[in-house]
N, C-alpha and C positions, 0 to 999 in steps of 0.2 A: 357766432354768439355775440349776442348783445346785451348781455346780463352779467353779473359777477365784475362790473368795471370796478365798481368800490366795494368793500367790506371789512371785516373785522381785522384781516391781515395788515392793513394800512395803518394800523396804531402807530407800529415803531418804525414805519420806512420815512425814512427823511427827505424822499422826494413826493411822497403824498401826504403824511399826516394823519393825525387823530381826529378827520373832520366828517361830517356827516354828509352824504350826498346820495340822491338816489343811484341804485346800481344799474339802473338802464337809461342812463342820461343819453339823451339825443346828441347833445353835442360831442360827446364822445364817440358815439356812433359813426357819427358823420366822420370825423377825424380819421377813424379805423378805414372807412370805405375810401376816402381821400387817397389813401396810402395806394389802394386798389386801381382808381382811377389814374392816378399818376403813373401806374405801371402798365396801363393799357388791359387790366384784367376783365373779361368777358362779365360782367356783372349779372348777365342773365343766367351763369350758372353759380349764382352766389344766392344762397337761402338766409333768411333772417331768422337767427333765435331768438323765440320769445320766451320769460321765463314767468310760469306760472307761480311764484313765489316771489317773496321779499326778503331783503337782507336788514337786520336790523341792530341797533346800538343802544346803549345806554348812556344818556348824557352826563356830560360833567358837570353842567349847570343847567336844571331843568327851565330855567328863565329864558335861555338862550336855546332855542329849538328848532331855529329854521337851518336850511341849508349851508354848511360852511362852518357850523357851529361844533365845538368840540366834544369828542366821546371819550369816556373812561373805560368803556369795555365794551365787550358784545352784547346784544339783547338778549334777555331772557328766553331760555329754550320753549320750543313749544311741547304741546300734549303727544302728538304724532311724531314731528319732525325730531323731536328729543335731541337738537344741537343747537347751541347759544350762537345768537347771530342770524339766526333763518327761520321764516315761518312760512308754511305753505298758504296757499289764497284762500283755503278752509279756514287755516286757523287765523288768517288775519281778518276775515269777515265773522269768525266768532267775537273777536275782539271790538269789532265795530258794534255789536248788540250788547254789550256789556253795560252796566249802569254808568261805570267810571267814566270820569270826563275825558273827552277826547276830542282833538280837532284833524280834520282832514284838508289837506290843501293840494290843490294842483300847480305846477310851475309852468307855465305854457313855454317858455323859453327853452327848457330843457326837456319837455315833455315827460315829467316825472310827477306820480303823485305820491303824497308822505302822510303818516300819521302818527301823532303825538298822542299818547296814551299811559296811563298808569303812572302820571306825574314825570316820570323820567326815561320812558322808552319811546324810541323814535324807529319807524320802518319806511324804507321806501320800496313802493312796489307799482305795479302796471294796473290800471283799469280800464273800463271802457275809453275815457277822455286820452289817458297817454297811449294806448293801443292805437287809437286812431292816429297820433302824432307819427306813430312806426309805419303807420300804412303809408303814410305819405311819401316816407321815404322808399316803400316798395314801390309806389307808383311814379315817383318823379324819376327814380333810377333804373325802372324796369328789371327789378332783380327776380328772380327765379321762382321764389316761394318763401314759405315760413316753414321753421323747424319749433317743435313745443316741447320745453323742459320743465315740468312734466305733467301730461294729462290728469295723472292720479292726484296732482297736488290741487284740483279744483273743488269748487261746492259739488254735493250731489245734485243741485241743479243747474251744474254748469255757468256760473255767473262769469267765469274766467272767459271760458269758449265763447260766449254770447257778445261778451264785450269785443273780444278781437275779430269775430267771425259776424257778429250780427245776429241777433233773435231769430230771423228768418232761416239760416242756415243751421242753427242747433234744433228749431223746432220739429218735432215728429221724426228725430233721430234714432228711434227705437227701430228696430226691424222682428222680424218673426224669426220664430224658435221653436223648441221642444217643449218640454213640461218641466215644471219645476219641483223638485224633490221638498222634502221637509227640511231637512237642514238649511238647502239655498233658501227656502221661503222664511227660515227664521233669521238668516243673515241678511235678508235682504230689508226685512223688517225691523231689525236692528238700525242698518245704516240709515234707512230712511225716517226711522222714529221721531226726529226732532221734526219732519215734514209733514207727520199725520197729528204730532201732539201727544202718540203712543209712549215715547219714551221720556216724556217732559212730566215735571210733577211740581207741587207746592211744598215748601217748607212747612213743618209742623209749628216750628217756633216761629216771634215776631221779632223784626229787627228795628232799629229805631231809638231814640232817646230813650234811656232808664232800662234797655234791654240789656241781658246777659244770658240769655238761652242757648245752649252749645246746639239746639236742633233749628238754629233761625239760618244756618249756612248750607250752602249746596255741596251735596257730597262730592268727594274727590273725582277728577274727571270732567265734572258737569260746570256749566256756566249760569249766570244770572240774566235772565232774557227780559224780567218786568217786575213791577210790585204788585201786589194784590192785598186788599185789608181784610175781606171774609168771602172768599171763594164758593160759589154753589156747586151743585152737582153732586154725585155719589161719593161720599169721602175716599173709600177705599181706590177709586180711579184718581182722585184728585191727590190726593197724599202718597199713593204707590206704597202703603205699608199696611201692615195689620195692626201696628200699634197705636190705634186710634185714640185710645185712653191719654196719649202723650200730647195730643193736637190742643194747643191752647188758643183762645181767642184774642185778637189783638186789641188793646185800647187805644184810644184816640191819640195819633201823633206816631203810632207804630204800624208796621206793615209786614205781610210775608212775600218772601220771593218765588217767583215762578222759576223754575230750573230745567236746564236740558243739556243732553250731552253735547262736549265741546267739539265733537266730531260729525255732528249732524244736529245743530242747534237749529229754535224755530227762527225763520227769518223775516223782516219788515212786520213786527207787531207790533197793531195800534190799537188802542182802545176805541169802541163804537158803541153808539147810546148814550151817552152822557146826556143828561139833560141841556138843552139851550136857554141861555139868558135867565130868567128868573125861574123857570118851569124846575117841578124836582120828581118829573116824571122821566124813567129810563126807558127806550125802547129796544134793548138789546136783549139777549139771551135767547135769540132764535136760530143758532147755528148758521147754514147757508144763507137763510132769509135775513139775518142781518149783516152777516161777513161779506155776501155776494161769491160770483161764480170765481172759482182759481183761489179761495181761501178758505181757512176753516177757523172755526172757534175754538180756540185751546182752553179758556177759562173764563168764567164770569165771575162779576163782583157787584153785590148789592149795593156797595155804597158809591157814592158820587166820586169819593176820592182815594187814592191807596191809602191815604194816611188816616181814613175815617173821617169821623163828621156826621155830615147827612146822609141817610138814607134812601134811596129811590122809593119815591111813595108808589111805584109799581115798576113791574120790569128788572133789566141789571144792563148794566155795561158788558161788553163782549171783547175779549182780546183775540183778536182777528190777526190771523198770520198767514203768508203765502203757503199754498203747496207747491210740490214740485211739478211742473208740466205735466209729466207722465202719470203724475197722481191724480189730475182733474178729471179723468175718466175714472174714479173711481166713487163708490159710496156704501153707505152702511145698509144693511137690510135689517128688515122687521128683528124682533126679539124670536129668537127659535131657539130648538134644543140640539140641533146639529149645526157644526160651521159647515154651512156650504154657501155656494153662490149660483146665481141663475146662469152667468158667463165668467169665464177665467176662474181665479181662486180666489181665495181669503188671503190678505195680507196681515191682520191682525185682528181682535176683536176686544168687546168693553161689555161691561156689565149693565150698561143704562141707556136710555133711550134720549133721544134729541130732548133739551129742558132738563136733563139731568134727574129724569125719575127711573129707578131701577127697574131692570127687567123683572120677569116673575122667576123664582127659585129654580136654578137648573138652567135657565137660558141665557143667551147672550146674542149680541149683535156682530156681525162679522161684517169687516172692512173689505169689500169685494174690488179686484181690479184686474182689467186685461193682462198686467204685466207678472201677477202673480201665476198665472197659467204658462209661462214661458221658463227656460232654463237661463239662470244668470249669464251662462256663457254666450248666451244667443243676446242679451239683452245689452245691445252695443251702440256706440255713438257713431258719426259720421268719421269720426277720426280715425276709426278703425279700418271704415272703408277706405279713407286717403292713404292708410298706410300701405294698403294692398296694392292699390294704384300705382 
């Protein structure tokens, strides 16, 4: 085990004290290995345990937020982990996508990454940089291998696993299987909803100076991923509600919030298509043509800024987000009465066409994916193959 070296349990320990440190500190790991070296233990029989989660703390003084500063309590509990002082990798990445101010730092000396967020929250965890530091220990001491706790703490697109083993290893990790039932298809659609945009929505109310609209916040269990002033497209698909009479228009200086499920948020979202220099013409709003391969258009905005002001003389801005690797072979059908696909199966569906125009009455477009024709039990990653070895 090379994790849980530090945690909330240190608060009242006279030998360690209430100080924030990354729980996967390589200095401490090497001290542990040195004990084995001095006792002539064959390190080829030792596996290095990697944690796909972080240990979090509440800072006693938000202004003192570097390793070694004092903490007053465990960090706030996560939506899924449900325990103070710990966040899964998925929950950590969700917090990186929020609007709130945060800083992410890597400490080369100790091979630890830490993030300060929500003013007084501090968490130490591993990412690609710190995993590389631990791989040096594996190589230098010829250790037997690695053990992961726990693979289901990772993001839906396996960011932690990619950081540890490399993109080449994780790519193409799906294997063949049987057919997917309706319940399995719905479960998969919910799990990947943030990576298709299907589970995301825009708030009906506006936020910003002078706003007090109760409909301006994300629903419980969802997180904010971006701001938008005047979203385009079919209102039912944009707001995910039948109460469209409650949707308000934002005045200059205010904005609406793009929300996604915390357990499967849209990732790496960036606005594309804004005017350059003195131009007033936007060139977004064209879905894949705007966002490019491997990304999807989550929402569009006719205004040049999320706080309003100037309107695009033509076109729109597109909020483009990363798709999961396994979703990059997926595509939308034309509008049709039946939910069917040329190959595979449909993962979800929508009532509008590219550009936001509504489908004819009684028709929808299906999001067709090769993985939607397989069984959830057969959609496995290479870590499962390794476990069998």
